[in-house]
N, C-alpha and C positions, 0 to 999 in steps of 0.2 A: 673897672680900674685900668688905668693906662700903664704903659711900661715905665714911664717916668715915676708915677705913683708907686709902682711895685719895687723900683730901684730905692726910691726914698725910704720905703718901709724896711727894706733889707738892711739899709744902713743903720737902722735903729734896733735891729735884732741883737739879743745877747749872744755871746759866743756859742752857748749851747744851742740856742734856737738856730743860729746860722748853720752850725754843723749839722743839725737835723734836717734843715732845708736842702743843704748841699747833698746829703745822702738820698733825700727823696728825689731830687732833680736827677741825680745819677741813675737812680732806679728807673725813673720815669723814662729818661732818654734810652737807657738800655732796652727797655720794653718796646719803645717805639721802633728802635733800630731792629729788633728781633722781628717785629711785625712786618716791617718794610722788606726785610731780607725774605721772610716767608712769602709774602706777596710777589716779590720779584722772582722767586723760584718757581712758584705755581704759574706765573705768567710766562715762564721759560726765558726770562730776560737774562739769566745767568748762564744759559746754555754755552755760549761762546767762551766763557771763562772755564767752565767745566770741561769742555772739549779740549781747550788749550792745555789744561792741567794734565788730562788723560794723555794727550799726545806727548807732553814732556815726559810723563812717566814711561810710556811706551818707548821713547827714544833714549831713555836713560839720562835725560837732562835735568836730573833732580839731585839734590844733596840730602843726606839723612840728617835729622836734627838731633 
């Protein structure tokens, strides 16, 4: 199935089915994002961000939320 065919099929969904699809897409996307963050963390790709945050904390350059 092509993207064009998928878009056309979506246009024919009922409101209920469209809502269910949107919830599924959001959950699917969140899971993909979580897996990517985990992979990046394990590959140490986030170390520069972690170190910058720790330095900001040590220097008092943070605000309480």
